[in-house]
LUMFI-28501 format. One line per field, with one value per residue (C-alpha): x, y, z; residue number from 1. Coordinates in pm, 1 decimal, always signed. Each point is the difference from the previous one (the first is absolute). Layout:
c1	c(X|...)
c2	c(Y|...)
c3	c(Z|...)
num	c(NUM|...)
//
This chain:
c1	c(+7744.5|-145.8|+112.0|+286.0|-119.4|+154.7|-226.3|+184.0|-210.1|+113.8|-208.8|-324.2|+68.3|+11.9|-345.1|-191.5|+288.3|-78.9|+179.2|-60.5|+158.6|+297.1|+46.1|-12.8|+242.6|+249.1|+2.9|+38.4|+273.3|+199.4|-11.8|+86.4|+291.6|+137.1|-47.0|+171.6|+308.6|+186.7|-106.7|+125.2|+336.6|+28.4|-102.1|+244.9|+297.0|-93.3|-27.4|+363.4|-66.7|+27.0|-285.4|-112.3|-67.0|-254.1|-182.5|+23.7|-167.5|-280.3|-44.5|+3.0|-169.9|-244.5|-117.3|-32.1|-171.2|-267.8|-27.9|-22.3|-92.1|-324.4|-56.6|-142.0|+212.7|+310.2|+331.6|+304.0|+363.1|+299.0|-93.4|+178.0|-80.6|+241.8|+296.3|+144.0|-50.7|+143.7|+297.4|+79.6|-24.3|+225.1|+259.0|+4.6|-72.8|+53.9|-245.1|-7.8|-117.4|-272.1|-116.9|-29.1|-178.2|-250.1|-72.1|-59.9|-224.4|-199.0|-55.6|-105.5|-248.7|-150.8|-40.0|-163.6|-256.1|-58.6|-69.6|-234.6|+221.0|-53.4|-248.8|+241.3|+243.3|-269.6|+14.7|+351.7|-53.7|-24.9|+272.5|+247.3|-87.2|+31.3|+316.1|+198.2|-135.3|+107.2|+331.7|+58.6|-82.8|+259.4|+255.9|-61.2|+38.1|+326.3|+140.9|-62.9|+178.3|+336.9|-136.2|-249.4|+276.7|+275.4|+222.7|+344.4|+3.7|+192.5|-184.8|-337.4|-53.1|-303.4|-91.7|-254.0|+182.8|+336.8|-143.1|-102.6|+339.8|+170.4|-242.1|+67.0|+373.9|-6.0|-270.4|+262.7|+49.9|-350.4|-30.9|-221.6|-112.2|-101.1|-187.7|-178.0|-106.5|-128.7|-194.3|-148.5|-101.8|-191.5|-160.4|-107.3|-152.2|-188.9|-131.0|-84.7|-339.0|-114.7|+31.2|-67.7|-152.0|+86.7|+375.5|+208.8|+217.0|+290.3|+8.2|-12.4|+285.8|+215.5|-55.7|+59.1|+302.6|+160.5|-27.9|+123.8|+304.6|+87.4|-9.5|+216.3|+258.3|-2.1|-4.5|+103.5|+267.5|-173.7|+83.6|-31.8|-353.1|+16.9|-232.9|-108.5|+251.1|+283.5|-83.9|-155.0|+34.8|-347.1|-120.9|-326.1|+41.7|-252.5|+185.0|+5.9|-205.0|+215.2|-68.0|+259.6|+157.1|-186.1|+176.1|-133.9|+248.5|-108.7|-365.8|+62.0|+200.2|-269.4|-314.5|-38.4|+44.3|-232.6|-275.0|+43.5|-40.0|-309.0|-162.9|+69.7|-111.6|-324.9|-72.6|+68.3|-186.0|-307.0|-1.1|+22.0|-285.3|-215.3|+53.4|-91.4|-318.9|-106.6|+27.6|-142.7|-262.9|+142.4|+108.8|+344.8|+82.2|+279.1|+106.7|+15.8|+189.5|+266.4|+29.6|+45.2|+263.4|+175.7|+8.6|+139.8|+275.3|+85.6|+43.1|+159.4|+340.2|+19.6|+17.1|+233.8|-264.8|-48.5|-290.2|-336.2|-334.8|-313.8|+73.5|-259.5|+99.8|-0.7|-318.0|-173.4|+134.7|-150.3|-340.7|+3.4|+71.5|-280.2|+158.4|-257.3|+132.7|+338.5|+45.2|+117.8|+277.8|+104.7|+8.1|+217.2|+249.9|+4.0|+58.1|+295.9|+136.8|-13.4|+173.2|+261.1|+72.3|+9.5|+71.0|+209.3|+335.9|-134.2|-24.6|+378.4|-48.1|-239.3|+167.2|+42.1|-105.9|-329.6|-65.6|+90.6|-263.3|-257.2|+76.0|-11.1|-358.7|-77.2|+136.0|-206.5|-321.3|+84.1|+71.2|-364.8|+113.0|-354.3|-120.0|+310.7|-80.0|-362.2|+100.7|+217.4|-324.8|-121.8|+38.0|+360.1|+29.5|-72.2|+236.4|+272.9|-44.6|+1.2|+321.7|+187.5|-82.3|+101.6|+334.2|+91.6|-67.2|+216.4|+287.6|+12.9|-205.8|-355.0|+26.8|+76.2|-265.4|-281.4|+96.7|+25.7|-305.6|-210.9|+124.1|-85.9|-339.5|-77.1|+107.0|-211.3|-298.9|+42.2|+26.3|-324.9|-172.4|+114.9|-126.2|-335.6|-56.5|-152.6|+0.5|-260.4|-110.7|-373.3|-97.0|-364.2|-303.2|-48.6|-286.3|-162.0|-84.9|+363.5|+147.6|-23.8|+52.8|-253.8|-343.7|-257.0|-245.3|+267.2|-1.4|+322.1|+249.2|+184.4|+368.4|+36.6|+244.5|+353.1|-51.2|+186.2|-111.5|+251.1|-86.8|+243.1|-121.5|+207.2|+243.7|+192.8|+348.5|+353.9|-27.2|-277.5|+70.8|+252.1|-228.7|-271.3|+231.1|+125.7|-361.3|-71.2|+313.0|-87.1|-338.1|+157.6|-322.7|-32.7|-348.1|-134.2|-95.3|+122.0|-235.2|+170.5|-255.6|+127.8|-316.1|+184.5|+321.2|+6.5|+317.8|+275.5|+355.3|+264.3|+143.7|-347.9|-59.5|+331.8|-79.0|-349.1|+138.9|+250.1|-275.8|-220.1|+277.9|+102.9|-362.0|-31.7|+304.8|-169.2|-323.8|-181.8|-214.9|-10.1|-327.8|-8.0|-318.6|-134.8|+271.5|-82.0|+24.0|+332.1|+171.0|-174.1|+155.4|+342.8|-22.5|-119.5|+302.8|+222.1|-123.6|-214.9|-265.6|+253.7|+144.1|-330.1|-262.7|-255.1|-274.4|+210.5|-7.6|-343.3|-187.4|-142.2|+19.3|-314.1|+161.7|+329.8|-161.4|-202.7|+315.8|+185.2|-280.7|+30.1|+377.9|-27.8|-257.6|+225.6)
c2	c(+10970.0|-349.6|-233.2|-242.1|-333.2|-340.8|-229.1|-252.6|-159.3|-343.4|+33.3|+83.8|-258.3|-282.1|+68.5|-199.1|-212.7|-338.3|-312.5|+85.3|+342.7|-161.4|-242.9|+279.7|+215.1|-288.1|-78.0|+366.9|+43.0|-292.7|+137.2|+355.3|-137.8|-174.6|+311.9|+215.3|-218.7|+101.0|+362.1|+18.2|-143.0|+230.9|+311.7|-80.3|-40.2|+303.8|+206.4|-79.1|-261.2|-381.3|-204.4|-143.6|+352.0|+46.6|-319.0|+96.6|+330.5|-179.8|-238.4|+259.0|+288.1|-231.9|-147.7|+332.6|+189.6|-267.3|-24.5|+368.0|+170.5|+159.3|-207.4|-348.4|-106.0|+212.9|-191.7|+178.5|-46.4|+153.5|+174.4|+140.0|+356.6|-25.0|-136.6|+338.6|+150.3|-299.4|-31.3|+373.8|-8.5|-306.0|+164.6|+315.0|-122.4|-379.5|-268.7|+137.2|+336.8|-179.8|-170.3|+335.0|+168.8|-291.4|+9.4|+374.7|-46.6|-255.3|+249.4|+267.9|-237.6|-96.4|+367.9|+75.3|-274.4|+86.0|+363.4|-87.8|+138.0|-297.5|+185.9|+291.4|-231.9|-57.8|+368.6|-29.5|+98.6|-287.8|+138.8|-18.8|-363.8|-96.2|+207.3|-154.9|-351.2|+17.2|+151.7|-280.2|-259.5|+148.6|+8.4|-364.7|-101.6|+193.5|-178.7|-341.0|+53.9|-130.0|-332.5|-40.9|+6.5|-136.7|+311.0|+2.2|+315.9|+29.8|+298.5|+126.6|+371.5|+110.1|+289.5|-79.2|+166.6|-127.6|-351.1|+12.3|+144.4|-294.2|-252.3|+136.1|-14.0|-356.5|-147.3|-192.6|-211.1|-147.9|-365.1|-176.4|-270.2|+253.8|+203.2|-313.3|-89.6|+356.3|+8.9|-350.1|+95.4|+297.9|-211.3|-270.2|+257.4|+160.6|-331.6|-188.1|+177.6|-140.1|-352.8|+43.7|+278.8|-168.2|-59.9|+321.8|+47.3|+126.5|-329.4|-204.3|+210.1|-45.8|-376.4|-52.9|+234.3|-129.8|-357.0|+107.9|+186.0|-293.4|-234.2|+235.4|+21.9|-371.1|-149.2|+275.6|+178.1|+335.2|+180.5|+366.9|+41.2|+146.0|-138.4|+125.0|-240.3|+169.2|+333.0|-86.6|-257.9|-140.1|-63.7|-167.4|+102.6|+237.4|+320.5|+115.9|+305.8|+308.8|+374.0|+240.5|+260.9|+332.2|+330.6|+344.8|+61.2|-322.9|+92.6|+350.2|-143.9|-254.8|+206.5|+76.0|-362.5|-116.0|+248.4|-115.4|-363.8|+83.1|+214.1|-248.6|-292.2|+181.4|+90.5|-349.1|-188.1|+219.1|-9.3|-382.5|-11.9|+232.3|-216.7|-304.9|+166.8|+57.0|-373.8|-145.3|+266.3|+37.9|+317.9|+20.2|+211.1|+224.3|+118.1|-359.0|-107.2|+260.9|-124.7|-355.0|+116.2|+189.6|-303.5|-206.4|+250.6|+17.6|-377.2|-71.8|+163.6|-148.7|-342.3|+116.3|+94.5|+304.5|+243.2|-154.1|+116.5|-134.0|-174.6|+45.7|-302.8|-242.7|+149.5|-55.9|-358.4|-50.5|+125.5|-192.3|-323.1|+33.7|+178.0|+215.6|+49.2|+82.7|-373.3|-42.7|+251.1|-175.6|-334.3|+158.5|+101.1|-350.4|-153.0|+228.4|-86.0|-373.9|+56.8|+211.5|-269.2|-306.8|+113.9|+315.9|-164.7|-77.5|+374.3|+10.5|-167.6|+270.8|+192.8|+375.0|+54.0|-173.9|+225.6|+295.7|-122.0|-16.7|+358.3|+118.0|-130.9|+162.1|+334.6|-29.0|-70.0|+277.7|+260.2|+49.4|+144.3|+2.1|+214.6|+218.8|+50.2|+92.9|+256.6|+176.4|+122.5|+161.6|+373.1|+131.9|+50.6|-368.1|-107.0|+225.9|-165.7|-344.3|+57.4|+181.0|-276.5|-265.8|+151.6|+100.7|-358.3|-140.4|+252.9|+91.9|-201.1|-61.1|+233.8|+300.7|-107.9|-20.4|+327.5|+199.3|-178.7|+87.1|+358.2|+40.2|-159.7|+235.4|+304.8|-110.7|-52.7|+342.4|+152.8|-171.7|+110.2|+358.1|-12.2|-137.8|+295.2|+285.4|+370.7|+225.1|+361.7|+57.4|+323.3|-70.7|-15.5|-324.3|-224.9|-192.0|-289.8|-57.6|+56.6|-251.8|+236.5|+271.1|+8.1|-106.1|+281.7|+249.1|+123.8|+91.3|+135.0|+305.7|+42.8|+355.5|+244.4|-16.8|-365.6|-290.0|-361.6|-279.5|-370.1|-289.4|-334.1|-277.7|-51.9|+303.4|-142.3|+106.1|-97.5|+255.8|+269.1|+189.0|-38.4|+190.0|+277.3|+32.9|+21.7|+288.4|+186.0|-61.8|+168.6|+294.5|+172.7|+193.3|-86.4|+87.9|-365.9|-332.7|-297.9|-336.0|-285.0|-320.5|-216.1|-254.0|-7.8|-337.5|+74.9|+255.0|-85.5|+204.0|+157.6|+99.5|+158.4|+181.6|+129.5|+105.0|+179.1|+193.5|+90.4|+132.5|+203.9|+138.1|+92.7|+169.1|+211.7|+109.0|+79.0|-307.2|-221.0|-374.5|-188.4|-383.8|-166.3|-359.4|-129.2|-362.8|-115.4|-181.8|+299.9|+237.7|-189.8|+9.5|+375.9|+58.2|-181.7|+198.6|+328.1|+128.4|+124.1|+250.7|+74.4|+55.8|+26.6|-274.0|+191.9|-12.5|-377.4|-73.1|-328.8|+95.5|+259.0|+183.8|+86.8|+81.6|+242.4|+161.7|+45.1|+137.8|+251.1|+125.9|+33.7|+195.6|+239.0|+63.3)
c3	c(+11547.0|+19.2|+274.3|-64.1|-142.8|-44.1|-194.3|-223.2|-271.7|+127.1|+313.2|-176.9|-276.8|+254.0|+148.8|-264.0|-124.6|-150.0|-108.9|-365.3|+51.6|+168.3|-285.4|-258.6|+200.1|+42.7|-372.9|-88.7|+262.8|-135.4|-357.1|+108.1|+206.2|-308.2|-206.5|+261.0|+26.0|-322.7|+39.9|+361.1|-107.5|-296.5|+192.9|+277.7|-233.0|-209.5|+316.3|+90.3|+276.0|+4.2|-146.8|+333.0|+131.3|-275.9|+109.5|+369.1|-85.3|-182.1|+297.7|+281.8|-179.1|-180.6|+328.2|+183.9|-283.0|-14.4|+374.1|+77.9|-324.3|-113.9|-313.6|-21.2|-295.7|+7.3|-40.5|+141.4|-77.0|-189.6|-322.5|-301.7|+102.4|+291.7|-195.8|-97.3|+347.7|+189.2|-230.2|+36.7|+380.6|+25.5|-225.8|+213.9|+351.7|-4.0|+107.2|+355.3|-140.6|-196.3|+320.3|+177.5|-294.6|-27.3|+376.6|-18.2|-305.8|+200.2|+275.6|-250.8|-159.4|+335.6|+91.4|-339.2|+72.2|+369.4|-82.4|-288.7|-276.8|-227.7|-216.8|-55.5|-182.2|-263.7|-95.9|-145.1|-365.2|-245.5|-237.3|+290.1|+72.2|-367.5|-45.6|+281.2|-61.4|-365.9|+106.2|+247.0|-268.3|-240.1|+281.5|+90.2|-362.9|-15.2|+306.9|-162.5|-334.5|+132.9|+127.2|-286.3|-260.6|+223.0|-56.2|+157.4|+207.7|+323.1|+140.9|-124.5|+77.0|+195.6|-230.6|-273.9|-284.7|+109.0|+9.7|-362.5|-103.5|+169.3|-150.7|-351.5|+53.4|+129.4|-220.8|-196.6|+316.0|-34.4|+93.6|-256.1|+240.2|+267.8|-257.4|-127.7|+360.0|+50.4|-326.9|+51.1|+357.4|-126.0|-269.3|+250.9|+232.9|-287.0|-147.1|+322.5|+51.1|-334.9|+135.5|+372.1|+202.9|+327.7|-35.0|+5.2|-302.9|+210.8|+192.6|-319.2|-148.4|+312.4|+12.6|-374.0|-23.7|+316.9|-125.1|-345.9|+133.1|+231.8|-296.8|-202.1|+278.8|+75.1|-345.3|-247.8|+203.7|-26.8|+317.5|-108.8|+131.8|+350.0|+265.6|+343.1|+159.9|-189.7|+168.3|+336.8|+270.6|+58.5|+353.4|+107.5|+363.7|+149.6|+107.0|+359.2|+81.4|+47.7|+35.5|-139.8|+219.2|-37.3|+35.7|-61.8|-280.8|-172.7|+34.0|-147.1|-290.6|-86.6|+47.3|-370.0|-124.5|+278.1|-104.5|-361.1|+101.6|+203.6|-272.3|-274.0|+221.0|+87.0|-359.4|-140.6|+274.2|-14.1|-379.6|+12.9|+257.3|-212.3|-313.5|+210.4|+121.1|-360.0|-65.5|+318.8|+75.5|+355.2|+168.8|+161.9|+302.3|-121.5|+346.3|+134.7|-316.3|+73.0|+358.8|-130.9|-250.9|+279.0|+227.3|-289.0|-67.8|+369.6|+21.0|-340.5|+66.8|+348.0|-167.5|-277.4|-254.3|-223.2|-47.1|-102.7|-126.5|-160.3|-327.7|-267.1|-211.2|+293.9|+136.8|-332.3|-13.6|+347.7|-112.9|-329.4|+183.0|+249.7|+296.2|+182.3|+352.9|+161.6|+70.7|-358.8|+54.2|+322.4|-181.8|-271.7|+264.8|+152.3|-344.4|-56.0|+346.9|-81.3|-333.4|+172.6|+261.0|-225.9|-360.4|+35.1|-84.3|-346.9|-73.3|-55.8|-342.3|-134.2|-287.2|+48.4|-362.1|+79.9|+297.4|-220.6|-248.7|+281.5|+98.1|-361.6|-18.4|+338.0|-123.4|-320.1|+191.7|+242.4|-268.5|-89.8|-331.7|-137.8|+289.9|-37.7|-369.3|+79.3|+258.1|-256.6|-167.5|+327.8|+87.9|-28.8|+374.1|+70.3|-276.9|+154.0|+341.3|-158.9|-200.1|+270.6|+253.3|-247.0|-103.5|+360.6|+110.1|-273.9|+5.3|+368.2|+253.8|+115.6|+298.2|-218.2|-251.9|+257.6|+164.3|-323.2|-147.6|+299.8|-1.4|-367.5|+48.0|+288.2|-197.3|-298.7|+231.0|+153.4|-346.6|-105.9|+315.4|-56.4|-355.5|+116.6|+233.9|-195.3|+97.9|-156.5|+27.9|+7.0|-171.6|-90.2|+221.5|+196.1|-110.2|+292.2|-233.6|-69.2|+346.4|+276.1|+290.0|-88.9|+170.9|-260.3|+70.8|-123.1|-352.9|-178.6|+248.6|-110.8|+77.0|+142.9|-148.5|+135.6|+94.9|-165.4|+35.1|-49.7|+8.7|+81.9|-131.8|+152.5|+292.3|+108.0|+64.5|-71.0|-365.1|-59.8|+256.4|-216.6|-301.4|+183.1|+101.8|-360.8|-118.7|+235.9|-111.9|-365.1|+35.6|+179.0|+107.4|+329.2|+130.6|+344.1|+80.2|-129.5|+48.9|-23.9|-52.0|+153.8|-24.8|-219.9|+206.9|+184.4|+199.6|+42.4|+102.7|+190.9|-318.0|-111.5|+343.2|-20.8|-348.8|+97.7|+310.2|-209.2|-249.1|+281.2|+151.7|-339.5|-68.6|+335.5|-68.2|-326.6|+172.3|-138.8|+218.2|-53.5|+47.5|-9.9|-128.1|+16.9|+230.9|+90.0|+367.1|-50.5|-166.5|+245.7|+294.4|-159.2|-58.7|+354.1|+141.6|-227.1|+153.2|-290.7|+240.9|+130.0|-347.4|-188.4|+269.2|+60.3|-188.5|-317.4|-21.6|-143.0|-54.1|-341.1|-279.2|+117.1|+329.7|-172.8|-247.9|+279.2|+201.9|-300.6|-61.0|+359.8|-27.6|-329.6|+149.6|+295.2)
num	c(1|2|3|4|5|6|7|8|9|10|11|12|13|14|15|16|17|18|19|20|21|22|23|24|25|26|27|28|29|30|31|32|33|34|35|36|37|38|39|40|41|42|43|44|45|46|47|48|49|50|51|52|53|54|55|56|57|58|59|60|61|62|63|64|65|66|67|68|69|70|71|72|73|74|75|76|77|78|79|80|81|82|83|84|85|86|87|88|89|90|91|92|93|94|95|96|97|98|99|100|101|102|103|104|105|106|107|108|109|110|111|112|113|114|115|116|117|118|119|120|121|122|123|124|125|126|127|128|129|130|131|132|133|134|135|136|137|138|139|140|141|142|143|144|145|146|147|148|149|150|151|152|153|154|155|156|157|158|159|160|161|162|163|164|165|166|167|168|169|170|171|172|173|174|175|176|177|178|179|180|181|182|183|184|185|186|187|188|189|190|191|192|193|194|195|196|197|198|199|200|201|202|203|204|205|206|207|208|209|210|211|212|213|214|215|216|217|218|219|220|221|222|223|224|225|226|227|228|229|230|231|232|233|234|235|236|237|238|239|240|241|242|243|244|245|246|247|248|249|250|251|252|253|254|255|256|257|258|259|260|261|262|263|264|265|266|267|268|269|270|271|272|273|274|275|276|277|278|279|280|281|282|283|284|285|286|287|288|289|290|291|292|293|294|295|296|297|298|299|300|301|302|303|304|305|306|307|308|309|310|311|312|313|314|315|316|317|318|319|320|321|322|323|324|325|326|327|328|329|330|331|332|333|334|335|336|337|338|339|340|341|342|343|344|345|346|347|348|349|350|351|352|353|354|355|356|357|358|359|360|361|362|363|364|365|366|367|368|369|370|371|372|373|374|375|376|377|378|379|380|381|382|383|384|385|386|387|388|389|390|391|392|393|394|395|396|397|398|399|400|401|402|403|404|405|406|407|408|409|410|411|412|413|414|415|416|417|418|419|420|421|422|423|424|425|426|427|428|429|430|431|432|433|434|435|436|437|438|439|440|441|442|443|444|445|446|447|448|449|450|451|452|453|454|455|456|457|458|459|460|461|462|463|464|465|466|467|468|469|470|471|472|473|474|475|476|477|478|479|480|481|482|483|484|485|486|487|488|489|490|491|492|493|494|495|496|497|498|499|500|501|502|503|504|505|506|507|508|509|510|511|512|513|514|515|516|517|518|519|520|521|522|523|524|525|526|527|528|529|530|531|532|533|534|535|536|537|538|539|540|541|542|543|544|545|546|547|548|549|550|551|552|553|554|555|556|557|558)
//
C-alpha cells in the first residue's frame, strides 16, 4: 500500500499565487457566500435543526474543505442530500446522536482518504447514484408540501406514504397567501437567470418575498404566512465548542447512520470534484478530498453544525465567477461569518413558504429526471437496480437503499461475469495457427483416445465453478485423462479452488487423471499454495497444450 499522504490543494495553489488570482478568488468567494446563505438556512431548517446551524455548517465546513481538501474549487457545506438522513437521525437519536454520528462519519472519511480508498468510491454503479439522488429529491419535495401551501397540520408523519395521506386529508386547510408566496418564489428563482447570471435567484426570492410578507403583515393585516421567527428563536452568537459524551452503546447504535453519512458524503464530494475537473481542466486528489471532508465533518458538530459535503451547485457558481483556488472557498466562509454576526437577526422575517419554494427548486434540480428517464432504456438489470434504489430511498431510507442497491449491483455483476466465462469441449484436432500456446513447428495435434480436453475462457470464480462441474456431468463420459486448458483464466478464487479440488478428487475415485494446461504464473502460484502439487502431482500441471497432450498420452499408455 502507498504511504500516507497529506497534500491539501491550498498549499500547492499558493506557490505561484498572484494579485490577479486573489482578486478573482475574492469576487467569486463573495458571490458564492451570498448564494450559499439562503441554501444553508433552508437546508438547516429542513434537516430539523435551527437556521443558524445550517449557516454555521457552511462556515466551518466551507473553510475546512477549502483549506484541507484535494480540489482547487470545491465548495463545502450542507446539501440537500443530507436532509433526509439528518432529519431521521434527529427524530430517532436527537441532536446529540447526530453529533456523534457526524463525528464518526468524519473519522471514516479521513480513514478512507489516508488508506487511498478514494478511487474505490468511484466504482459505485451509476444507477445506484441516480436512484438514491432522485429518491432524495422526491423526499425533499415531499417534506416541503406543508410549508409551501401553508397547510394546518399538527404533526407530519415521517413515513413517505403516510405523509401524502395526511396532506390529502388536510389540503382543504391551504393558506392562499402562503401558497402564493411559494409559487412566486419558484417563479422568481426560475426567471432570475434570464436577467442576471451573477445574482442567485434564491436570494432574490428571499429578499422580495420577505419584504412582500412584511408589507402584508404591516399594512394589510395578513398574518397567516409563517416566518422563521414564528418557529425559531434566532441567535447571532457563535456557539461554544463542545464534544458529546461517547459511550460504546452510542457508537454501536449509530454506526450504520455514520457509515451512510460517510458514504454519501464521499460520493457527493468526489462527484462534485469530478464535475469541476471537467470544467476547469484540473485534476483533484480524491484521497486528499476525503481527508478534507473528514476534517470538516469532525469540526462541524463540535460547533453545533450538521454533516457537510461538496456542493455541486455552489462549486459551479464558484467556477463560473472566476474562482480558481481554495482561497475563494475560504472567502465564501468569511462572507457567511460576517453575515451571521451582523445580519442574522433579519432571518426571522423570511417566510417559511419562500424557503419551501427554494427547496422545491433544489429538489427539482437534484432529481435529474432526464437522466433517470434515459437510464430506463438501459439493460433490465441496470433498470432494476435504479428502480429498487429509488423506491427504497423514498419508502424506507437511504441506508437500506444503498445497501440493497449495492448488493443487487454486485449480484448482477457476478452474473454477467459468469455469463462471460465460456466452457467448451475440444473434440477436433488442434490447429497451431489458431492456438496461442502451441509450438509453431507442430502440425495439427491429435487428441489421443480416452482423453477429453476442456477449455475455460474467463475468470474461474464461484460464479462459474458450479457451471463447469455441471458441464462435466452433462457430458457423462469416462475418459482416462481430462485436460483442463486454463490459458485464458486470469485468476481463480477460493470457491473455484474448492470446486476444482472436488473435481480432481471425484475424478481420482473414478480412475480419471486431471491434467492442467496453460496455467499462467498468477494462477499457478495460487494453485501451489492450495496444495495442488500434492493433489495432482507437479508433472500434471503443464505450461502449454503440447506438454499436456504428451503427458496425457503417457498416462493412457500406462
